[in-house]
C-alpha positions as CSV (number, residue, x, y, z in Angstrom):
1,M,74.3,161.2,-41.3
2,S,76.2,157.8,-40.1
3,V,73.8,154.5,-41.6
4,V,74.7,151.4,-38.9
5,L,73.4,148.5,-40.0
6,V,72.7,145.9,-36.9
7,I,73.0,142.1,-37.6
8,E,70.7,140.4,-34.4
9,D,68.9,137.9,-34.3
10,E,67.4,137.9,-30.8
11,P,64.5,140.2,-31.3
12,A,64.7,142.4,-28.2
13,I,68.3,143.1,-28.5
14,L,67.8,144.5,-31.9
15,R,64.9,146.5,-31.3
16,G,67.1,147.9,-27.6
17,L,70.2,148.7,-30.4
18,A,68.1,150.0,-33.7
19,D,66.0,152.6,-30.9
20,N,69.3,153.8,-28.9
21,L,71.3,154.3,-32.3
22,Q,68.4,156.3,-33.6
23,F,68.2,158.5,-30.3
24,E,71.9,158.8,-30.7
25,G,71.3,159.8,-34.2
26,Y,72.2,157.5,-36.9
27,E,70.2,155.9,-39.9
28,V,69.9,152.2,-38.7
29,L,68.9,149.1,-40.6
30,T,68.3,145.7,-39.4
31,A,68.4,142.0,-40.0
32,A,67.1,139.0,-37.9
33,D,69.9,136.7,-39.6
34,G,72.9,136.6,-41.6
35,E,71.7,136.2,-45.5
36,S,69.5,139.1,-45.2
37,G,72.3,141.4,-42.6
38,Y,75.4,140.1,-45.7
39,D,72.6,141.0,-48.3
40,L,72.0,145.0,-46.5
41,L,75.5,145.2,-45.9
42,R,76.7,144.6,-50.2
43,T,73.9,146.8,-50.9
44,R,73.1,149.4,-48.7
45,K,77.1,150.2,-47.9
46,P,76.6,150.8,-44.5
47,D,79.3,153.2,-42.6
48,L,79.5,150.4,-39.6
49,V,78.4,146.7,-38.9
50,I,77.2,145.4,-35.5
51,L,77.6,141.8,-36.0
52,D,76.1,138.7,-33.9
53,L,78.3,135.7,-34.5
54,M,75.9,133.3,-33.2
55,L,72.8,134.0,-36.6
56,P,70.5,131.5,-38.8
57,R,71.2,131.2,-42.1
58,M,74.7,132.8,-42.2
59,S,76.7,133.0,-39.2
60,G,78.9,136.0,-38.4
61,L,81.7,134.2,-38.8
62,D,80.7,134.0,-42.3
63,V,79.2,137.0,-43.1
64,C,82.5,138.6,-41.9
65,R,84.6,136.6,-44.2
66,K,82.2,137.0,-47.5
67,A,82.3,140.9,-46.6
68,R,86.2,141.1,-46.1
69,A,87.3,138.7,-49.0
70,E,85.2,140.8,-51.7
71,G,87.2,143.6,-50.4
72,M,84.8,145.7,-48.0
73,E,86.1,148.0,-45.4
74,T,83.1,148.5,-43.0
75,P,84.2,148.7,-39.5
76,I,82.4,145.6,-37.9
77,L,81.4,145.1,-34.4
78,M,81.0,142.2,-32.6
79,L,78.7,140.7,-30.0
80,T,79.3,137.5,-28.4
81,A,79.0,135.4,-25.2
82,R,80.9,134.6,-23.0
83,A,81.5,131.3,-24.2
84,Q,82.6,132.3,-27.6
85,E,86.2,132.7,-27.0
86,M,87.6,130.8,-29.7
87,D,84.9,132.6,-31.7
88,R,85.9,135.6,-31.2
89,V,89.6,135.5,-31.8
90,A,88.2,134.1,-35.1
91,G,86.4,136.8,-36.4
92,L,88.6,139.1,-35.3
93,D,91.5,136.9,-37.4
94,L,88.7,137.5,-39.9
95,G,88.5,140.9,-40.3
96,A,86.0,142.1,-37.6
97,D,87.8,145.6,-35.8
98,D,86.0,145.3,-32.0
99,Y,84.0,143.3,-30.1
100,V,81.5,143.6,-27.0
101,T,80.6,140.6,-25.0
102,K,77.5,139.9,-24.1
103,P,75.5,141.1,-21.8
104,F,77.4,143.8,-22.5
105,S,77.3,147.9,-21.9
106,L,74.9,150.1,-24.2
107,A,76.9,152.8,-22.9
108,E,80.5,151.0,-23.8
109,L,79.3,149.7,-26.8
110,L,77.9,153.0,-27.7
111,A,81.5,154.0,-27.2
112,R,83.5,151.7,-29.0
113,A,81.0,152.5,-32.5
114,R,82.2,156.2,-32.0
115,A,85.7,154.8,-31.7
116,L,85.2,152.9,-34.4
117,L,83.4,155.7,-37.1
118,R,85.7,157.6,-36.3
119,R,88.7,155.5,-37.7
120,A,87.7,154.7,-40.4
121,S,86.4,159.2,-41.4
122,R,90.3,159.5,-40.9
123,A,91.2,156.8,-42.9
124,E,88.7,158.0,-45.8
125,G,90.0,161.4,-45.3
126,G,93.7,160.3,-46.0
127,A,95.3,160.2,-43.3
128,L,96.1,156.3,-44.2
129,I,98.3,156.0,-46.8
130,A,97.1,152.8,-49.1
131,G,100.3,151.1,-50.5
132,L,104.1,151.0,-49.3
133,R,107.0,150.2,-51.3
134,F,111.2,149.3,-49.0
135,D,113.5,147.1,-49.3
136,D,112.5,144.1,-51.6
137,V,109.2,144.7,-50.4
138,E,105.8,145.8,-51.1
139,V,102.8,146.4,-49.3
140,D,99.0,146.9,-51.0
141,F,96.5,147.8,-47.5
142,V,93.8,147.8,-49.9
143,R,93.7,144.6,-51.5
144,Y,95.7,143.0,-48.1
145,E,98.8,141.9,-50.3
146,T,102.3,141.5,-49.3
147,R,105.5,141.0,-51.3
148,R,109.1,140.3,-50.2
149,A,111.0,139.6,-53.0
150,G,108.6,138.8,-55.7
151,E,107.3,135.9,-53.0
152,E,103.5,136.9,-51.0
153,V,104.1,136.4,-47.4
154,A,101.1,135.9,-45.2
155,M,100.0,138.5,-43.1
156,T,97.1,139.4,-40.8
157,R,94.7,142.0,-41.2
158,K,95.6,143.3,-37.8
159,E,99.5,143.5,-39.4
160,F,98.4,144.9,-42.2
161,Q,96.9,147.5,-40.3
162,V,100.0,148.2,-37.1
163,L,102.4,148.4,-40.2
164,R,99.5,151.1,-41.9
165,Y,99.0,153.2,-38.8
166,L,103.1,153.4,-38.3
167,A,103.9,154.0,-41.5
168,S,101.0,156.1,-42.6
169,H,102.6,158.4,-39.4
170,A,106.8,157.8,-40.6
171,G,109.3,159.3,-38.2
172,R,106.9,160.0,-35.2
173,A,106.8,157.6,-32.1
174,I,103.7,156.3,-31.7
175,A,102.8,155.0,-28.2
176,R,101.5,151.1,-27.8
177,E,98.5,153.3,-26.1
178,E,97.7,154.7,-29.2
179,L,98.1,152.0,-31.8
180,L,95.7,149.9,-29.4
181,E,93.4,152.3,-29.8
182,E,94.0,153.5,-33.7
183,V,94.2,149.3,-34.3
184,W,91.7,147.4,-31.7
185,G,89.3,150.4,-31.2
186,M,90.1,150.5,-27.4
187,E,90.9,152.5,-25.2
188,R,91.7,149.8,-22.4
189,F,93.0,146.3,-23.5
190,P,93.9,144.0,-21.2
191,T,97.3,143.9,-22.2
192,T,99.9,145.6,-24.4
193,R,102.1,143.2,-24.9
194,T,99.5,142.5,-27.6
195,V,101.1,145.3,-30.0
196,D,104.2,143.7,-29.0
197,N,103.6,140.3,-31.0
198,H,102.1,141.8,-34.0
199,I,105.7,144.0,-34.3
200,L,107.6,140.6,-33.5
201,S,105.4,138.5,-35.8
202,L,105.8,142.2,-38.5
203,R,110.0,142.2,-38.2
204,T,109.6,138.2,-38.2
205,K,107.9,139.1,-41.9
206,L,109.5,141.7,-43.4
207,E,113.0,142.8,-41.8
208,A,116.5,141.7,-43.8
209,D,117.6,140.8,-39.6
210,A,114.5,140.6,-37.3
211,A,116.8,141.0,-34.5
212,K,118.7,144.1,-35.9
213,P,115.1,145.7,-37.3
214,R,115.9,148.9,-39.6
215,R,112.3,149.6,-40.3
216,L,110.1,149.1,-37.5
217,L,112.3,150.3,-34.1
218,T,111.6,150.2,-30.8
219,V,111.1,154.1,-29.0
220,H,112.1,152.7,-25.3
221,G,109.9,153.9,-22.9
222,V,107.4,155.4,-25.3
223,G,106.5,152.3,-28.7
224,Y,107.0,152.1,-31.8
225,K,107.9,153.8,-35.3
226,W,108.3,153.9,-38.9
227,A,111.8,154.7,-40.1
228,G,111.7,154.6,-43.8
229,E,113.5,156.5,-46.5
230,G,111.1,159.1,-48.0
231,A,107.8,160.0,-49.8
232,D,109.2,157.5,-52.5
233,N,108.5,154.7,-49.9
234,F,104.7,155.3,-50.2
235,V,103.0,154.3,-53.1
236,K,99.0,154.7,-54.1
237,S,97.7,151.3,-54.5
238,G,98.4,148.0,-56.1
239,W,102.1,146.7,-57.4
240,S,104.5,148.8,-59.1
241,D,104.5,148.6,-62.8
242,R,106.9,146.4,-62.8
243,D,105.8,143.8,-60.7
244,K,101.7,144.5,-63.0
245,R,104.5,143.1,-66.3
246,G,105.4,140.7,-64.6
């Protein structure tokens, strides 16, 4: 049975979500403020967090920031008000996986929760690689760290996730819509340009020549694919022994 933690300070919403999630067969933990919610996240290790951004004692953004800084990979579904667009963007940048805007459709929220739990289950099952090495680049998807020619490269969480998904399916053409579903958790998204912009950014950061990419290739009419050189490019986790020796 999957465990869902709901952190929400509005009693009616908290109670309604808890009741409906329990009806769907989930074990539900609840908290009405950020500090209590973070303590439950840290100690109970739920499978999914439904997190309101506007919370007493610790904001939802701070809960998300602390969780990701401490290496917690628990999927986070944000609850935001329509006027909180900038906070919503900040939450996604900090590592939240998806969002629902208040007032929300319960059916949509439950569908997004199921999608996040499916993705997490596939990742835990070993479908996604833990690390990647190519050319002068090393990527650790567990620690969310990248080095190029020994220097650290700043990448957003979504850039890591896009690269990880493509590299985990090396050689296969991945449609933009599939990336949106698997990385953003949304069956419908305002524009597939979101994927294109992330690919462009990754090329700029990781390719020797972003205008003539050798790894992150465009498949016209479909999407993108990762062109690797074989199994030796895939590493279990962490940096190579050479880097560990300093």
